[in-house]
N, C-alpha and C positions, 0 to 999 in steps of 0.2 A: 461058431459064427454062422449066423442063418445061412440056407443057401442063397446065392446069388447078392450077398450084400459085398459091395465095394468101399474102401474108406480111403478116401484119397484128398491130396490138397485141392482147395476150391481152385476154379478157372473161372476167369472173366466171363463165359458163357453161363456159369452157376449162378452168378449174382442177381438175377430176378427172381429166382424161386428161391434163394437163401435169405433175401431181404423181405420175401412173406414171412419166411420163418423166423427170423428176428424180430420181425414186427407182433407176431404171436408170442412169442416169449416175452419181449417188452411189455406188453399189455399186460400178458399174466403179472408180470413182477410190478406194473404200475410205473413203468420207465417210460417217459416221455421220449418219442424218438418219431422221424419220419422215415418210412422207405426212401426217399431219396437221400437223405444223409446217411442213411445205415448202406446203400448202394455205394455212395463215395468212400465212405470208409472202408466198405468190404474191397473195393477196386485197390484203396491204397493198401491194404494187406496184402494182396496179390501181387502188386508192383513192386512192396518194399519186405521182402522176408525178413529182413533184419529187425523188423518190429513184432513179427509174431507170424502166425499160421490160422487158418482156417481149416479145418479138417472137414467135409462132406461124406455123409454116408447116402450111397446111392443103390437103390434097389429096384430090380425089374425096370431100369432107366430112369425112374424118379427119385429125386432128392427126398431123404425121410428125415434127415437129421443134419447136425453138424455140432462141431465144438470149435471153439473159438480160443487159441494160446497165445499170450502176449508175453513177449520177453522182458525180463526186468533183469536188475543186477544188484547183488547184496553181499556188502561183507560175511554177516550171517552164514550165508550158504556158499562161501568160498567163492563168489562170483556170480555168473550167469544162473538165473533160475525161470523159470516160467509160472504164469498164472492161467489156470483154466479159466477161463473169464466168463464164457458162456457154454453150457451144454445144453441142446436141445434135441427131443425126439418127437414127431408129429404123433399127435392123440393115437390115431390109428395104428400106430407101429410100435407102442410101448408095452413092455412087458414080454419081450422076446429076446433079450438080452442084447440089443443093439447098444443100450446107452455103456455096457459094461465092456462091449468090444471098441467101442468109441473112446473111452478112456484108456484104455489099452493101445490103441492105437497112437493117441496122444503120447503115451508114457515113452513109448517106442520112438515117437517122432522126437520126444524132448531127448532121448538117449543119444540118439545119433548127432543130435547138434548140441551136444556136448553141455546139457542142461544138468546143473546138480542138484535142483530139487524141483518139485511140483506142487504149487498150491492151488487150494480153491475155496471158495466159500459156499455155505450152504445155509439157508433161512433155517431157523430153529426149529420150526414146524415140519421141517420136510423130512421126517423119520425114516421114509422109504429111501430118499436118495442117501442121507446119511449113513443107513446100514450098507447101502450098495459101497460107498465111498470108504467104512471100515474094511469090508472084504476085500476091499484093493488095497489094503494096507495105508489107507490115508489116514491120521491121528491129528484128534481135538487140539488145539493147542489152547494153553494157558492164557491167551491174550485175547484181548476183545479188537476186532478189526474196526477201525472207525476211518471215518473220510470227510473231507469237507471238499465240496464241491467247487469248482474254479469256473465252470463252464456252463452252457445253456441247457445242458442236458440234466433235468432233474426228476426224482419221483413225484408221481402225482399225490402220491400218499406215504404214510409211513407204517 
C-alpha cells in the first residue's frame, strides 16, 4: 500500500469531496447526475449500512478515490452478495496501486460482512481495469448484464 494511504468507510464529513469525485466519474461514464443528488445518496449509504458502504481512500489528508459497495441477495450466490458499483481514483493518483488496494479492502469488507460473492462490471473497452480485475481473481461471466432504468438517472449516450 502506498505510504500514508488510509482506506476506511466514508463519513458525513467526506461527502462534499466525495460528491465531486462521483461527479467526475459520472461525467466520464456519461451518467446524468447532480452533486446534490449524489450527496443525498451518499448520506443515505452512511446512515443505512444495510444498503451498502462507500470506502474512501485518504492520502495526506486528501480524498483521492472511493469505491461503492451495494448489498444484494441471490439464490445463485447462497444469499447476500455485493456489487462493487463504482470505483474511482483521481487521475493524478492513478498508476500507484491504489485501485488494487481499494478492491482488496472492498473484498475484506465484504468478507467481514458475510458476503458470499463480489461482482462488478467493467466497460468492454476498459482493458486496463479488466486486467486488474483478472489479476484479483474476478472472472468474466458468460451472461450479458442488461438493465432497464426505472428512475430519472439516465446515461446521456450509449
